[in-house]
C-alpha positions in Angstrom: 21.0 -12.0 20.7 20.2 -14.3 17.7 22.9 -14.0 15.1 21.6 -13.0 11.7 21.6 -15.6 9.0 24.2 -15.1 6.2 23.0 -13.8 2.9 21.9 -16.7 0.8 23.7 -17.6 -2.4 20.4 -18.4 -4.1 17.0 -16.8 -3.7 14.5 -19.0 -1.8 11.6 -18.4 -4.1 9.1 -20.8 -2.3 9.6 -18.8 0.9 9.2 -15.5 -1.0 5.9 -16.7 -2.4 4.6 -17.3 1.1 5.9 -13.9 2.3 4.3 -12.1 -0.6 1.1 -14.0 -0.1 1.1 -12.8 3.5 1.1 -9.2 2.3 -1.6 -9.9 -0.2 -3.7 -11.6 2.4 -3.6 -8.7 4.9 -4.4 -6.3 2.0 -7.6 -8.3 1.6 -8.8 -6.4 4.7 -8.8 -3.2 2.6 -10.3 -4.7 -0.6 -13.2 -6.4 1.2 -14.8 -3.1 2.3 -15.9 -1.2 -0.8 -18.2 -3.9 -2.2 -19.7 -4.5 1.3 -20.4 -0.8 2.0 -24.0 -0.9 0.7 -24.8 -3.8 3.1 -23.1 -2.1 6.0 -24.9 1.2 5.3 -28.3 -0.5 5.4 -27.6 -2.6 8.5 -25.9 0.1 10.6 -27.4 3.2 9.0 -24.0 4.6 8.2 -23.6 8.2 7.2 -21.2 9.0 4.4 -18.8 10.2 7.1 -18.8 6.9 9.0 -18.7 4.9 5.8 -15.6 6.9 4.9 -14.0 6.0 8.2 -14.8 2.3 7.7 -12.7 2.5 4.5 -9.9 4.8 5.6 -9.2 3.9 9.2 -6.4 1.8 7.9 -4.7 4.9 6.5 -5.2 6.7 9.8 -3.4 4.0 11.7 -0.5 3.9 9.2 -0.3 7.7 9.0 0.0 7.9 12.8 2.4 5.1 13.6 4.3 3.7 10.6 7.8 4.5 11.7 7.1 3.4 15.3 5.6 0.1 14.2 8.6 -0.5 12.0 11.0 0.2 14.9 9.0 -2.2 17.0 9.5 -5.0 14.4 13.2 -4.2 14.3 13.5 -4.6 18.0 11.4 -7.6 18.8 12.0 -9.8 15.7 10.5 -9.6 12.2 9.1 -13.1 12.0 7.5 -12.9 15.4 6.0 -9.5 14.7 4.7 -10.5 11.3 3.0 -13.6 12.7 1.6 -11.5 15.6 0.3 -8.9 13.1 -1.4 -11.6 10.9 -3.0 -13.2 14.0 -4.3 -9.8 15.2 -5.6 -9.1 11.6 -7.4 -12.4 11.5 -8.8 -12.2 15.0 -10.0 -8.6 14.5 -11.8 -9.7 11.3 -13.7 -12.3 13.3 -14.5 -9.8 15.9 -15.8 -7.4 13.2 -17.9 -10.1 11.7 -19.9 -10.2 15.0 -19.9 -6.4 15.6 -23.4 -5.4 16.9 -23.0 -1.8 16.0 -21.1 0.7 13.7 -19.0 1.8 16.6 -17.7 -1.8 17.3 -17.1 -2.3 13.6 -14.9 0.7 13.6 -13.0 -0.6 16.6 -12.5 -3.9 14.7 -11.3 -2.0 11.6 -8.8 -0.1 13.7 -7.4 -3.3 15.2 -7.2 -4.8 11.7 -5.2 -1.7 10.7 -2.7 -2.4 13.5 -2.4 -6.0 12.5 -1.9 -5.0 8.9 0.8 -2.5 9.7 2.7 -4.9 12.0 2.7 -7.4 9.2 3.7 -5.3 6.3 6.6 -3.5 8.1 8.0 -6.8 9.2 8.0 -8.7 5.9 10.6 -6.8 3.9 13.6 -7.8 6.2 12.3 -11.4 6.0 12.2 -11.1 2.2 15.8 -9.8 2.1 17.0 -12.6 4.3 15.8 -15.1 1.7 17.1 -13.2 -1.3 20.4 -13.3 -3.0 22.0 -9.9 -3.5 21.7 -10.0 -7.3 17.9 -10.4 -6.9 17.2 -7.8 -4.3 16.0 -4.9 -6.5 13.8 -7.3 -8.5 12.3 -9.0 -5.4 11.6 -5.7 -3.5 10.0 -4.4 -6.6 7.7 -7.4 -6.6 6.9 -6.9 -3.0 5.6 -3.4 -3.9 2.7 -5.2 -5.7 1.2 -6.8 -2.5 -1.3 -3.9 -2.0 -2.8 -3.6 -5.4 -2.9 -7.4 -5.8 -4.7 -7.9 -2.5 -7.1 -5.0 -2.9 -8.0 -5.9 -6.5 -8.5 -9.6 -5.7 -11.1 -8.8 -3.1 -12.7 -6.0 -5.2 -13.2 -8.5 -7.9 -14.3 -11.4 -5.6 -16.5 -9.5 -3.2 -19.3 -9.1 -5.8 -19.9 -12.8 -6.5 -19.1 -13.7 -2.8 -21.7 -11.2 -1.5 -24.3 -12.8 -3.7 -23.9 -16.1 -1.7 -23.1 -14.7 1.7 -23.6 -11.5 3.7 -20.8 -9.2 4.6 -20.2 -11.0 7.9 -19.4 -14.2 5.9 -17.0 -12.2 3.8 -15.2 -11.0 7.0 -14.9 -14.5 8.3 -13.6 -15.9 5.0 -10.8 -13.3 4.8 -9.9 -14.1 8.4 -9.6 -17.8 7.6 -7.4 -17.1 4.6 -5.1 -14.8 6.6 -4.8 -17.4 9.4 -4.0 -20.2 6.9 -1.2 -18.2 5.2 0.1 -17.2 8.7 0.4 -20.9 9.4 2.3 -21.5 6.2 4.6 -18.6 7.0 5.3 -20.0 10.5 6.2 -23.4 9.1 8.2 -22.4 6.0 10.1 -19.2 7.2 12.6 -20.4 9.8 13.2 -18.8 13.1 16.2 -16.4 13.3 15.9 -15.4 9.6 16.6 -11.9 10.8 18.1 -11.0 14.1 16.0 -9.3 16.7 17.6 -6.4 18.5 16.7 -6.4 22.2 19.3 -3.8 23.0 17.8 -1.3 20.6 15.7 1.1 22.7 12.9 3.0 21.1 14.3 6.3 22.3 13.5 9.7 21.0 17.2 9.9 19.8 16.7 6.8 17.7 13.5 8.1 16.1 15.1 11.5 15.6 18.0 10.0 13.8 15.7 8.0 11.5 13.4 11.0 10.8 16.4 13.3 10.0 18.3 10.9 7.7 17.7 12.4 4.2 17.2 9.0 2.4 14.3 7.6 4.4 12.6 11.0 4.5 12.8 11.5 0.7 11.5 7.9 0.2 8.5 8.7 2.4 7.6 12.1 1.0 8.0 10.8 -2.6 5.6 8.0 -1.7 3.2 10.5 -0.1 2.9 12.7 -3.2 2.5 9.7 -5.5 -0.1 8.1 -3.3 -2.1 11.3 -3.0 -2.3 11.6 -6.8 -3.0 7.9 -7.4 -5.9 7.6 -4.9 -7.3 10.9 -6.0 -7.9 9.4 -9.4 -8.7 5.9 -8.5 -11.2 6.7 -5.6 -13.3 9.0 -7.9 -13.0 7.0 -11.1 -16.2 4.9 -10.6 -18.2 8.0 -9.7 -16.7 9.8 -12.7 -17.8 6.9 -14.9 -21.3 7.0 -13.6 -21.8 10.7 -13.8 -19.9 11.6 -17.0 -20.0 8.3 -19.0 -23.4 7.1 -18.0 -22.2 3.7 -16.9 -24.2 1.8 -14.3 -22.9 1.5 -10.8 -21.9 -2.2 -10.9 -20.0 -1.9 -14.2 -18.3 1.3 -12.9 -17.2 -0.5 -9.8 -15.8 -3.4 -11.9 -13.9 -1.0 -14.2 -12.5 0.7 -11.1 -11.3 -2.6 -9.8 -9.6 -3.3 -13.2 -7.8 0.1 -12.9 -6.6 -0.6 -9.4 -5.4 -4.1 -10.5 -3.4 -2.4 -13.3 -1.2 -0.9 -10.7 0.4 -4.3 -10.0 1.8 -4.4 -13.5 4.2 -1.5 -12.8 5.1 -2.9 -9.4 6.2 -6.2 -11.1 8.2 -4.3 -13.7 10.0 -1.9 -11.4 12.6 -4.3 -10.1 13.4 -5.4 -13.7 14.0 -1.8 -14.8 16.3 -1.2 -11.8 18.1 -4.4 -12.7 18.6 -3.1 -16.2 20.6 -0.1 -14.9 18.0 2.6 -14.6 18.3 4.7 -11.5 15.6 5.1 -9.0 15.3 8.8 -9.9 15.0 8.1 -13.6 12.2 5.6 -13.1 10.2 7.8 -10.8 10.6 11.0 -12.9 9.6 9.3 -16.1 6.6 7.7 -14.4 5.5 10.9 -12.8 5.5 12.6 -16.2 3.2 9.9 -17.6 1.0 10.2 -14.5 0.9 14.0 -14.9 -0.5 13.8 -18.4 -2.9 10.9 -17.6 -4.2 12.8 -14.6 -5.2 15.7 -16.7 -6.7 13.6 -19.6 -8.8 11.5 -17.3 -10.7 14.4 -15.9 -11.2 16.5 -19.1 -14.5 16.3 -20.9 -12.9 17.1 -24.3 -11.8 13.5 -24.5 -14.1 10.6 -25.3 -14.8 8.0 -22.5 -12.6 5.2 -24.0 -9.6 7.7 -24.1 -10.3 8.9 -20.5 -10.6 5.3 -19.1 -7.5 4.2 -21.0 -5.7 7.2 -19.5 -6.7 6.1 -16.0 -5.5 2.6 -16.7 -2.2 3.9 -17.9 -1.8 6.2 -14.9 -2.4 3.2 -12.6 -0.1 0.7 -14.5 2.7 3.2 -14.9 2.3 4.5 -11.4 2.9 1.0 -10.0 6.6 1.5 -10.9 6.9 4.0 -8.1 6.0 1.8 -5.0 8.2 -1.0 -6.2 11.1 1.4 -6.9 10.7 3.0 -3.5 10.5 -0.3 -1.6 13.7 -1.4 -3.4 15.3 1.6 -1.8 14.6 0.7 1.8 17.7 -1.4 2.3 19.8 1.2 0.5 18.7 4.1 2.6 18.2 2.4 6.1 20.7 3.9 8.6 21.6 0.3 9.4 20.6 -3.1 8.1 18.6 -3.7 11.3 16.4 -0.7 10.6 14.9 -1.8 7.3 11.5 -2.3 9.0 11.7 1.3 10.4 12.3 2.7 7.0 9.6 0.6 5.5 7.3 1.9 8.2 8.2 5.5 7.2 7.4 4.6 3.6 3.9 3.4 4.7 3.4 6.4 6.9 4.2 8.7 4.0 1.9 6.7 1.7 -0.9 6.9 4.2 -0.6 10.6 4.6 -1.0 11.0 0.9 -3.9 8.6 0.8 -5.6 10.6 3.5 -5.0 14.0 1.8 -5.6 13.2 -1.9 -9.3 12.2 -2.1 -10.6 15.0 0.2 -8.5 17.6 -1.5 -9.9 16.7 -4.9 -13.4 16.4 -3.6 -13.0 20.0 -2.2 -11.6 21.4 -5.4 -14.2 19.7 -7.6 -17.1 20.8 -5.3 -15.8 24.4 -5.1 -15.3 24.6 -8.9 -18.5 22.7 -9.8 -16.7 20.6 -12.4 -14.5 17.5 -12.5 -12.3 19.3 -14.9 -10.8 21.2 -11.9 -9.4 18.0 -10.5 -6.0 18.4 -12.3 -5.5 21.5 -10.0 -4.5 18.9 -7.4 -3.2 16.0 -9.5 -0.8 18.0 -11.5 1.0 19.7 -8.6 1.2 16.3 -6.9 3.0 14.9 -9.9 5.4 17.9 -9.9 6.2 17.3 -6.3 6.9 13.7 -6.9 9.3 14.7 -9.7 11.0 17.2 -7.4 11.5 14.7 -4.6 12.8 12.1 -7.0 15.4 14.5 -8.4 16.5 15.2 -4.8 16.7 11.4 -4.1 18.7 10.8 -7.2 21.2 13.5 -6.3 21.6 12.0 -2.8 22.2 8.6 -4.2 24.8 10.0 -6.6 26.6 11.7 -3.8 26.6 8.7 -1.5 28.3 6.4 -4.1 
């Protein structure tokens, strides 16, 4: 067994930048799709159902295997699994760029999802191995921004890029970027940063212990209810702007990208708030109250368009505090230090379940009611659930001190 490296006295910021960039790069694989959907639909004749799967197959992979993938990283070594995941992500993107049919494109997207998940469950332990104890909450909060930063970057860039290349070129470009950052990671992050655990068997008892430990479960369900509310608003915001504010499709897509990017603001701030002495529960409860109000204002016609869009921006920016705060809790609630990836996988699994449930649920409610003003019938209870789970998490953390 490789002995784990001692905790550093100083945070290795250059290595952390590379690790954060790795998370951002694999998140490109999510952000590249929305802008390319019109091209994909024309070329492959995609139905709305298939187009939805091209977007959401990532969530299906995460929802089905987050904890298992995290346990795999804990067993076989986080650096090795992260590099393997990035390699698979890049290779699958190249495969997708040459897909001859919609079916093969979906296969490539599923493989990208596997590579993405292997990468993002492996990086947090590598981050912790490069971080001084005093900086842990701050750094893990910053890590929570990898998804909105990666998604928003490609949402912004895909428009101009698709004017000079087709979607296949965009697929190849993102694969090259991922491969380049994987090379940097392999060179800059040393071997043995975190011990692998060859004696740790992926038994049902191990998984049962993880799934029945209150801390990881509460982190996961909190992330799930938050993610359901967040994507329920963000996924329909461009359509809402087109239908209710009369904004053209291109401008609505850009405004939607700005709203997604705002989520990174909260992620960056979460670690600093925890450093200032606020508890995890306090941050999440306060944030959820803001999201509850903003989720209602965004969908109600009684408010003018600027107010409704500003409300969506605030929902996203404030909401970013929750992922960062939850990621900062993974080393706190892991049954052992070697299981941080497993807990991180549970977090992603919970988030993916919320992402899968939120948009369809709002779509069903709005369709049944015949008005967007019915959407808060989902977003408001989701916010209440997040508050309830956060209060339970806070109580658990107080009792465990």
